[in-house]
VMD Tcl script that draws the C-alpha trace (Angstrom):
set ca {
  {51.15 -48.74 18.09}
  {54.31 -49.12 15.63}
  {53.94 -45.38 14.77}
  {53.96 -44.24 18.34}
  {56.95 -46.40 18.93}
  {59.04 -44.81 16.08}
  {57.93 -41.45 17.30}
  {59.29 -42.12 20.61}
  {62.56 -43.49 18.95}
  {63.10 -40.38 16.82}
  {62.32 -38.44 20.04}
  {64.94 -40.17 21.87}
  {67.45 -39.40 18.73}
  {66.42 -35.73 18.56}
  {66.88 -35.23 22.54}
  {70.61 -37.15 22.49}
  {71.95 -35.66 19.22}
  {74.24 -32.79 19.73}
  {73.48 -31.37 16.45}
  {70.79 -28.42 15.86}
  {67.99 -30.46 14.58}
  {64.30 -30.16 15.11}
  {61.64 -32.83 15.09}
  {58.80 -32.33 12.62}
  {55.33 -33.62 12.44}
  {54.12 -34.43 8.92}
  {50.32 -34.05 8.25}
  {50.24 -37.85 8.40}
  {51.39 -37.60 12.25}
  {54.49 -38.98 11.44}
  {57.58 -37.68 13.18}
  {60.90 -36.64 11.38}
  {64.08 -35.02 12.49}
  {65.39 -32.58 9.94}
  {67.28 -29.41 10.01}
  {64.35 -27.46 9.64}
  {60.63 -28.37 8.84}
  {59.23 -28.36 5.49}
  {56.56 -26.51 4.02}
  {53.32 -28.28 5.22}
  {55.21 -29.62 8.41}
  {55.11 -28.42 12.12}
  {57.89 -28.39 14.66}
  {57.58 -30.47 17.84}
  {58.35 -29.03 21.21}
  {60.35 -31.88 22.92}
  {59.64 -30.45 26.34}
  {56.09 -31.05 25.75}
  {56.58 -34.86 25.60}
  {58.79 -34.50 28.92}
  {62.14 -35.12 26.76}
  {65.03 -33.33 28.12}
  {68.24 -32.51 25.98}
  {71.66 -32.83 27.30}
  {73.16 -30.67 30.16}
  {75.34 -27.60 28.99}
  {78.38 -26.93 30.37}
  {78.60 -25.43 33.67}
  {78.73 -21.72 33.80}
  {81.33 -19.33 35.24}
  {81.27 -19.00 38.96}
  {79.65 -15.80 39.87}
  {81.25 -12.89 42.07}
  {81.29 -13.46 46.00}
  {78.14 -11.79 47.60}
  {78.71 -8.89 49.89}
  {77.84 -11.12 53.29}
  {80.68 -11.94 55.71}
  {80.31 -12.32 59.40}
  {83.14 -11.66 61.82}
  {82.22 -12.54 65.46}
  {84.15 -12.57 68.89}
  {83.11 -13.13 72.68}
  {84.79 -12.18 76.11}
  {84.05 -13.18 79.72}
  {84.89 -11.96 83.22}
  {86.32 -8.50 83.15}
  {86.52 -5.96 86.13}
  {85.81 -2.31 85.25}
  {87.76 -0.57 88.16}
  {86.25 2.56 89.94}
  {88.95 4.59 88.64}
  {87.32 5.06 85.33}
  {90.11 3.33 83.26}
  {88.92 2.37 80.21}
  {89.04 -1.37 79.13}
  {88.84 -2.63 75.32}
  {86.23 -5.76 75.92}
  {86.37 -6.76 72.30}
  {87.95 -6.29 69.08}
  {87.11 -7.36 65.53}
  {89.65 -6.75 62.81}
  {87.59 -6.49 59.14}
  {88.99 -5.55 55.57}
  {87.64 -3.12 53.81}
  {83.75 -2.80 53.18}
  {80.70 -1.71 55.08}
  {79.53 -3.41 57.89}
  {76.75 -3.45 60.77}
  {78.54 -4.17 64.07}
  {76.61 -5.21 67.35}
  {77.96 -5.65 70.69}
  {76.15 -7.10 73.97}
  {77.46 -7.27 76.96}
  {76.13 -8.87 80.48}
  {77.44 -6.76 83.54}
  {76.86 -6.89 87.41}
  {77.47 -4.10 89.97}
  {79.60 -5.09 92.83}
  {80.16 -3.78 96.15}
  {81.86 -0.42 96.06}
  {84.91 -0.81 98.54}
  {84.45 2.80 99.60}
  {80.73 2.15 100.93}
  {77.34 2.24 99.35}
  {77.54 4.82 96.18}
  {75.77 8.16 96.61}
  {75.37 8.31 92.99}
  {74.34 5.41 90.31}
  {76.76 2.74 88.96}
  {77.67 3.84 85.32}
  {78.58 2.04 82.40}
  {80.48 4.22 80.09}
  {80.93 2.34 76.81}
  {81.49 3.15 72.96}
  {81.65 1.13 69.95}
  {84.19 2.32 67.47}
  {86.60 2.18 64.80}
  {89.79 3.79 64.33}
  {87.71 6.59 62.17}
  {84.40 6.77 63.77}
  {82.11 6.41 66.71}
  {79.30 4.16 66.01}
  {77.48 4.25 69.31}
  {78.41 5.41 72.64}
  {76.20 5.96 75.85}
  {76.48 5.98 79.54}
  {73.91 3.57 81.16}
  {73.03 4.24 84.62}
  {71.60 1.46 86.31}
  {70.94 2.61 90.01}
  {72.84 2.50 93.48}
  {72.42 -1.16 94.78}
  {75.38 -3.82 94.32}
  {74.36 -7.22 92.57}
  {72.14 -6.02 89.90}
  {72.62 -7.41 86.54}
  {72.54 -5.23 83.30}
  {72.22 -6.13 79.75}
  {73.43 -3.55 77.49}
  {73.53 -3.81 73.45}
  {75.62 -1.19 71.30}
  {75.07 -1.09 67.25}
  {76.17 0.71 64.24}
  {77.16 0.97 60.77}
  {80.55 1.94 59.03}
  {82.44 1.73 55.93}
  {86.18 1.13 56.16}
  {88.52 -1.35 57.50}
  {90.48 -2.09 60.72}
  {89.47 -2.90 64.22}
  {86.03 -2.61 65.38}
  {86.16 -2.11 69.57}
  {83.65 -1.83 72.37}
  {85.53 0.00 74.88}
  {84.15 0.65 78.28}
  {84.74 1.94 81.90}
  {83.14 2.28 85.55}
  {81.55 5.80 85.38}
  {80.96 7.48 88.56}
  {83.54 6.08 90.62}
  {81.88 2.65 91.19}
  {83.39 -0.88 90.07}
  {81.35 -3.15 87.70}
  {82.21 -6.80 86.49}
  {81.37 -7.81 82.96}
  {80.20 -11.76 82.94}
  {80.21 -11.91 79.58}
  {79.77 -10.68 76.02}
  {79.54 -10.66 72.30}
  {80.32 -8.94 69.12}
  {79.44 -9.18 65.52}
  {80.22 -7.36 62.75}
  {78.11 -8.15 59.16}
  {79.62 -6.99 55.70}
  {76.73 -5.43 53.65}
  {76.51 -4.41 50.03}
  {76.21 -0.80 51.13}
  {74.83 1.66 53.99}
  {71.88 4.05 53.46}
}
mol new
graphics top color blue
foreach p $ca { graphics top sphere $p radius 0.5 }
foreach p [lrange $ca 0 end-1] q [lrange $ca 1 end] { graphics top cylinder $p $q radius 0.2 }
display resetview
């Protein structure tokens, strides 16, 4: 019993000492702490006994990862039948690579000129100062009071504003109930 207690004391001393010592096991089974084990001794791995050394110094902070997110939202905007473009949402981003997504919920409203002879149409473009990320015309029928849910997405590398710009096409007014836009910085675009 005494040998086990002495062994654990030796292990505890070795685990807490700040010096580069090793625990050695003699042929008799006794444990000793030395700078290095002698010829007929074997080294003992302290972790096999559950001993944990003191915590080392904290390392330097690593670089910030590439992922940053930006978001905005809007509500209640009319798109006039004269086709005037309206910037619904805009996000200013620093230099980097981004994936941008914009969602809008709109509704066709009664045309003051009477029932339309052609489709209500959302003419929308997701863009930056340097590039068009996504652009399309969504034709949503000839009936007023119809809700539409539209999504625009694209990627670019650069900086500056990312904008969703829309107008009412075909000369029929629309109402945008609400929308949201996000831009997520990524490591690179492939």
